[in-house]
Each structure stands twice: as C-alpha cells, then as structure tokens.
C-alpha positions in Angstrom: -26.6 13.3 -3.6 -27.1 11.2 -6.8 -27.6 12.7 -10.2 -30.7 11.2 -12.2 -31.2 11.2 -15.8 -34.9 11.8 -17.4 -36.4 11.5 -20.6 -39.7 12.9 -21.7 -41.8 10.3 -23.6 -43.8 13.1 -25.2 -41.4 15.6 -26.7 -38.2 13.8 -26.2 -36.4 16.3 -23.8 -33.6 14.8 -21.7 -32.6 16.3 -18.4 -30.5 15.5 -15.2 -31.7 16.4 -11.7 -29.9 16.2 -8.4 -32.1 14.5 -5.9 -31.9 12.9 -2.6 -32.4 8.9 -2.5 -35.6 9.3 -0.7 -37.1 12.0 -3.1 -39.8 10.9 -5.6 -39.1 10.6 -9.2 -40.0 13.6 -11.3 -43.2 13.3 -13.4 -43.8 16.6 -15.1 -41.5 17.5 -18.1 -40.4 21.1 -17.8 -40.3 21.4 -21.8 -43.9 20.4 -22.5 -45.4 20.3 -19.1 -47.0 17.0 -19.5 -46.5 14.0 -17.1 -44.8 11.7 -19.4 -41.2 12.1 -17.5 -39.6 8.8 -17.2 -36.2 8.2 -15.2 -33.7 6.2 -17.2 -31.2 3.7 -15.8 -27.8 4.8 -15.9 -24.5 4.6 -14.4 -24.5 6.2 -10.9 -23.3 9.7 -10.8 -22.7 11.8 -7.5 -20.9 14.8 -6.5 -18.0 15.1 -4.0 -18.7 18.3 -2.3 -16.5 19.7 0.7 -13.1 18.9 1.8 -11.4 15.8 2.8 -12.0 13.6 -0.6 -8.6 13.9 -1.9 -5.3 12.9 -0.3 -3.8 16.3 -0.3 -6.9 17.6 1.7 -6.1 15.7 5.1 -2.2 15.3 4.6 0.1 17.4 6.5 3.5 18.8 5.0 5.3 16.5 7.5 3.5 13.3 6.6 5.5 10.6 4.5 4.2 9.6 1.0 2.4 6.3 1.4 1.2 4.0 -1.0 -2.6 4.2 -1.1 -3.3 1.1 -2.6 -1.2 -1.2 -0.1 -1.4 1.0 3.2 2.3 2.0 4.3 4.8 2.4 1.7 7.0 -0.6 1.4 10.8 -0.5 1.8 13.1 0.0 -1.2 14.3 -3.3 -2.3 16.3 -2.2 -5.1 19.0 -0.8 -2.8 22.6 -1.8 -3.6 23.7 -4.9 -1.9 27.5 -4.9 -1.3 29.2 -7.8 -3.6 32.4 -9.2 -1.9 35.6 -8.9 -3.7 37.3 -11.9 -4.9 41.1 -11.6 -4.4 43.1 -12.9 -7.6 46.5 -14.5 -7.2 49.3 -12.6 -8.3 50.2 -13.1 -12.0 53.1 -15.3 -12.6 55.6 -14.7 -15.4 56.8 -17.8 -17.3 59.3 -15.7 -19.4 62.6 -17.0 -17.8 
C-alpha cells in the first residue's frame, strides 16, 4: 500500500498515512481537528511486506548464482587460453 504525505494549512502539522489507492484523501488534521489537511505530491513510497521480495527468499541452496540483470550467468571469458610453445633452434657456438 502507498504511503501518502499530508500537510495541515492551519497549524502546519505534517504527517504520513498508509492508504489504499481507492481510499479518499484525509481532510481532518489530527492535531488541530480542522478540515485543512492537504495531500502533498512526493516520491512514491510503498512497503514490501511478506516473503518473495528478495533473491534469497526464493533461491534454494542448490541453485546456481545468476546475474539478475542479464538473466543466466555468462561463461567466464577470462579463462587461460593455452599458448603454443615456439621451438627455438639450438644455439651454435662460433668459438672454434
């Protein structure tokens, strides 16, 4: 459920209320009991309640770690690639 912010125009009281989207806006200030409460426009706030919101809630011990941004994890591209050895010709001595 969303968290809404309210401000009283009479006494300046600020408050937050957890309401359904279908609920009407609050009108009466709990501090001064006047009908001058107005809903503020603010960033959306909500509460994640219950299980299943985090990766650890639905992941078993046998599951592989995966990249959440790109789906399945990508293979390791930094694995060592064997380099062929170049045979060197034997050294010749010119000290006769």
